[in-house]
C-alpha positions in Angstrom: 0.0 0.0 0.0 2.9 2.3 0.8 4.3 1.7 -2.7 1.0 2.8 -4.3 1.0 6.0 -2.2 4.6 6.6 -3.0 4.0 6.2 -6.8 0.9 8.4 -6.6 2.8 11.1 -4.8 5.7 11.0 -7.4 3.7 10.6 -10.6 0.3 12.1 -9.8 0.2 14.3 -12.9 1.3 11.5 -15.3 -1.2 9.1 -13.9 -4.1 11.6 -14.3 -2.9 12.4 -17.9 -2.7 8.6 -18.7 -6.3 8.1 -17.5 -7.5 11.0 -19.6 -5.6 9.6 -22.6 -7.2 6.1 -22.1 -10.7 7.7 -21.8 -10.1 9.7 -25.0 -8.9 6.7 -27.0 -12.0 4.7 -25.9 -14.2 7.5 -26.9 -12.5 7.9 -30.3 -12.8 4.1 -31.0 -16.5 4.1 -30.0 -17.3 7.1 -32.3 -15.3 5.6 -35.2 -17.0 2.2 -34.9 -20.5 3.7 -34.7 -19.8 6.1 -37.6 -18.4 3.5 -40.0 -20.2 0.3 -39.0 -23.5 1.5 -37.4 -26.6 3.0 -38.9 -28.8 2.1 -41.8 -28.3 -0.7 -44.3 -29.4 1.5 -47.2 -27.0 3.7 -49.2 -29.5 6.6 -48.9 -30.0 6.2 -45.2 -33.6 6.7 -43.9 -34.6 9.3 -46.5 -36.3 6.7 -48.8 -38.3 4.9 -46.1 -41.6 6.6 -47.4 -40.9 6.2 -51.1 -43.6 3.5 -51.4 -46.2 6.1 -50.4 -45.4 8.2 -53.4 -44.9 5.9 -56.4 -44.5 7.2 -60.0 -46.3 4.7 -62.2 -45.1 3.6 -65.6 -48.4 4.8 -67.1 -47.8 8.4 -65.7 -44.2 8.3 -67.2 -45.4 7.2 -70.6 -48.3 9.7 -70.6 -46.0 12.5 -69.6 -43.5 11.6 -72.4 -46.1 11.2 -75.1 -47.9 14.4 -74.2 -44.6 16.3 -74.4 -43.5 14.6 -77.6 -46.7 15.5 -79.4 -45.5 19.1 -79.4 -43.8 20.0 -82.7 -40.9 21.8 -80.9 -39.9 18.7 -78.8 -37.8 15.9 -80.4 -37.5 13.5 -77.5 -38.0 13.2 -73.7 -36.1 11.0 -71.3 -37.6 10.4 -67.8 -35.5 8.8 -65.0 -36.0 8.4 -61.3 -33.2 7.7 -58.9 -34.0 7.8 -55.2 -36.0 11.0 -54.5 -34.9 12.8 -57.7 -36.6 12.9 -61.0 -34.3 13.5 -64.0 -36.0 14.9 -67.1 -34.0 15.5 -70.4 -35.9 17.3 -73.1 -34.4 17.7 -76.6 -35.9 20.5 -78.8 -35.8 21.0 -82.5 -33.2 23.4 -83.9 -35.2 26.6 -84.2 -36.6 26.7 -80.7 -35.7 29.7 -78.6 -34.5 29.4 -75.1 -37.5 31.3 -73.7 -40.0 29.0 -75.4 -38.1 25.9 -74.2 -38.1 27.1 -70.6 -41.8 27.9 -70.7 -42.6 24.4 -72.1 -40.6 22.8 -69.3 -42.1 24.9 -66.6 -45.6 24.1 -67.9 -44.9 20.4 -67.9 -44.5 20.6 -64.1 -48.3 21.1 -63.9 -48.8 17.5 -64.9 -47.3 16.3 -61.6 -49.5 15.9 -58.6 -48.9 18.0 -55.5 -47.8 14.8 -53.6 -45.1 14.1 -56.1 -43.9 17.7 -56.2 -43.8 17.8 -52.4 -41.7 14.5 -52.2 -39.4 14.5 -55.2 -36.7 16.9 -56.4 -36.8 17.6 -60.1 -33.8 18.2 -62.3 -34.5 19.2 -66.0 -32.0 19.4 -68.8 -33.1 21.2 -72.0 -31.0 20.6 -75.2 -31.2 22.2 -78.6 -28.7 21.6 -81.3 -27.3 24.6 -83.1 -28.5 25.3 -86.7 -27.8 28.0 -89.2 -30.7 30.1 -87.8 -29.9 29.6 -84.0 -27.0 29.0 -81.8 -28.6 26.2 -79.8 -28.5 25.8 -76.0 -28.0 23.4 -73.1 -29.6 24.6 -69.9 -30.4 22.9 -66.6 -33.2 23.7 -64.2 -34.0 22.4 -60.8 -36.9 22.4 -58.4 -36.5 21.1 -54.9 -39.2 20.0 -52.5 -39.5 23.3 -50.8 -39.3 25.4 -54.0 -42.2 26.8 -55.9 -40.8 26.6 -59.4 -37.8 25.8 -61.6 -34.6 27.7 -61.1 -32.5 27.8 -64.2 -28.7 27.6 -64.3 -27.3 28.8 -67.6 -23.7 27.9 -68.1 -23.5 28.8 -71.8 -20.0 29.8 -72.8 -19.6 33.5 -73.5 -17.1 34.6 -76.0 -15.2 37.7 -75.1 -14.7 40.4 -77.6 -11.1 41.2 -78.4 -10.2 44.9 -78.9 
């Protein structure tokens, strides 16, 4: 017992620091194990647990595509769903203006029900090849669950004028 008191008296600071170090190592190991090995089995976590409540039927997809493709300005429509995101790619004929394309895409959102719009994010890509009458365009638009409409992101290259 005297030896323990003697060691405690001599190395009190080192013993306290060693205990703190051991506690920190145990905490780091616990956090690391729970972060990398704990949690959900799904890649998306728990955010897709209600996806069965908001299905997008194949008939809706085909109706959406055929209704858009009947327009003479639209060449083709691609519709893909991954997780809680709907990807829509619309290709327009060569003489379509950017404003007309954006209005057609925004109007196509009215075909979705409020349940779908309040659950899924929507990403739209509009393409138009350049012709002799127009320059063409590629523009992306997005609508998230909390948003009220499409937000357009125009990353068209701008040529600078040389003096």
